[in-house]
N, C-alpha and C positions, 0 to 999 in steps of 0.2 A: 712625252708620256706614251706609254704603250697602250694601244687600243685594240679591242677585239670587235669583230663584226660578224654578225650571223646572216647567212644567206639561205633562205628557205625556198627551194625550187618546187615547181608544180609536181615533179616526181615525188619529192619528199612528202608533200602534203597528201597525195593520193596513197602513198605507201603507208603513211600513218593511219589513214582511214581503214585500210585493209587489216593492219595489226589490231586496231581497236575493235573492229567487228569480230575478229577471230578470238581475241582474248577476253573481251568484256561481255561477249554474248549478244551483241547487236541490240535486240529489243529487250534485253534483260534489265533495263534501267527502271528504278522505282523511286518513289518519294519517301524520304525518311519519316518515321512516325513521330519523331520528337525533334524539337529545336536543338541544334548542336552548336558548339563553339569550336574555335580552332584548338583550344586546350583540351576539349573532349576528344578530338581526333588525334591529338599527339600528346597524351598524358605522360608526364615525367614526374614520378613521385617516388618517395622512399620505398625500397623493397621491390620495385617493378623490374621485371626481367622477361625478356622475350627470347625464345629459342627458335631458330629457323633451319629449314633444310635449304642448302645452298647448292644449286645446280649450275655448272659451267661446262664449257667444252671439254675441260679436263676431267670432269666427273662430278660426283656428289659428295658433299661434306656437310657438317653441322657447325653452327656457331651461335653464340648468345649475345644479344644487346643487353646492357645493364645500366640502369640509372645510377650515376656515381655521385650525385649531389650538386652543390652550387659552388662556383669559384667566382671571386670578384677580381676584375681587371679594370684598372683606371676608373674605379668607382662604380662600375656597372656589374650587376650579377648575371652570370650565365649558367644555365643548367647543362650538365655534362652527360653525354650518352656514349658509352664505351663498348668496344668489341675488339677482337683480335686484330682488325685492320687499322684501328686508331680510335681517337676520341674526338667527338664533335661538340662544339660549343653552340648552344642555342639560346636565343633571346625570345621569350614568349610574351607577347602583349595581348590584350583583348581582341585586337584586329588582325594580328600577323604573327607568323612564326618565321624567324630569321635564323639561318645558319651563318654564324659569324666567324668561326675559326675551326681549325683542325689541329690535332696534336698527335704525336706517337703514343701508342698505348703504354709504353714503358716510362714515359715522362710527360704527364698531362700538363705540366707547367710550361712546357716548350711549345707553346701554341703559335701557329701561323695564322694571323687574322687576314681575312680577305680585304683587298684594297681596291679603290677606284669604283666601288659599288657594293652591293650586298646581295646575298642569295636569299630569296624569299621562297620558302617551302609551301606556305599556305597563307591565304589572306581572305578576308570577307569581301563581298558576300559569298557564302558557300553555295553557289548556284551554278548550274551548267552555263558555260559561256564566259564566266569571269576569267580574265586573261591578264598576264603581266609579263614583262620582259626585264632583263638586266644583263649587265656584264661586270666582270670582276677578275682579279688576278691574285695569285699567291706565288711566293717563291718556294721552290723545293730543291734542296741541295745547291742553292745559289743560282738557280735558273728559273725564269718566270714561266708560269702556266696561266694562260689567258682563257677565260671561258665566257661565252655569251649564251644566254638561254631564253627560251620562250615557253611559259607554262600556261596551261589552260585547265580549268575544271571541266571534266567531261560530263559528269553527272553521278547518279547513285546507281549501284549495281550490287547484286549478290555475287559472292565469290566463295568457292569451296577450296579449302586448304586442309592439310592434315589436322589442324586444331579444331576444325568445324566449318560451318557455313555462316557467313557474316554479311550484313548489309554495310556497304562501304561507299564512301566518297572517292571517286577516281580522278586522279590528275594525270596529265601527260605533259612531259617536258621534252622539247628538242634542245640538244646541247651541242654547241660547236666549240671544241677545245683545241688550242694550239699549244704544243709543248716546244719551247725554245731550247736550243743547244748552243754551245760555243758563244756564251755571253750575248744571246739574243740575235745572232747573225743568221742562224739556220733554225727552221722550225718544221715540225710535222704536226698534222692535225687529225682530228677524228670528228665524225658527226654521228650522234647517238640519239636514241629515243629511250626515255625513262618513264615508266608508268608505275604509279603507286596507288595502292588501295588502303584507305584509312577507315578503321571501324571505330565508332564512338565508344569511349571508355577503355579501349584496348590499344589503339594506335595502328601502326603499319602491320597489316596481315599478309601483304604480298608486295613485292617490288620486282619488276621485270625490266631488264635493260638490254637493248640491242644496239649494235653498230649498223649504220645505214650506208649503203653504197649505191651510187647511181646505176640503174639498170642491172643490179645484181641482187641476189637474195640477201635478206638480212642475216646478220651474224650474232648469235646469242652471246652476250657478255655474262649475264647472271640472271637466275630466277630464284628469288628468296621467298619461301612460303612458311608461314608461321606453323610450328608444330606444338608449341607450349607457351602459355602466358602465365607468369607467376606474379601475384600482387598481394 
């Protein structure tokens, strides 16, 4: 069986603290004025659509996430969220939000379900310090991609994006991914930081992803900021 292993160095931890301080505003954390659930923070309902500004090293573009409805696989219902990059299958329970599978945008029935574990996007309690880890793998073009992750709820913070200013729950994930080639004999890896800002009743208003390198500056992968929410 293929196995993934995550190694978090002292450098990576300190580097994450620097990113968090710069991006989240340091002392900007607040307490929400209402009780919220995982479904409040990640609402997927008919007619919901999110438009984002997408910044990368290559430049700026725009894309939309759109709720596509529910599909049933092996007797289990999954809510679908689609964009030009693909379609994600989510299982939403009162306690947890799971990312179960991904599929191409042009063929949502051609889903690749994660194996050997599950990707947990959010779970209760929704409080600073709640932390969880996991590992999983999926095949792409016949080759395995193994990922190990460690996610922590950082706290609540205000964030300003083109769509406005929002009170958000902030999560931070370290992600160690290995891409295998030549039937698993050769692999290349990446180590990344993924921060997500969730706003009650709206969902993701910002997502910031960096590649991390030992003793080198971080490398921006993408910065997605909400510019319009339709519901």
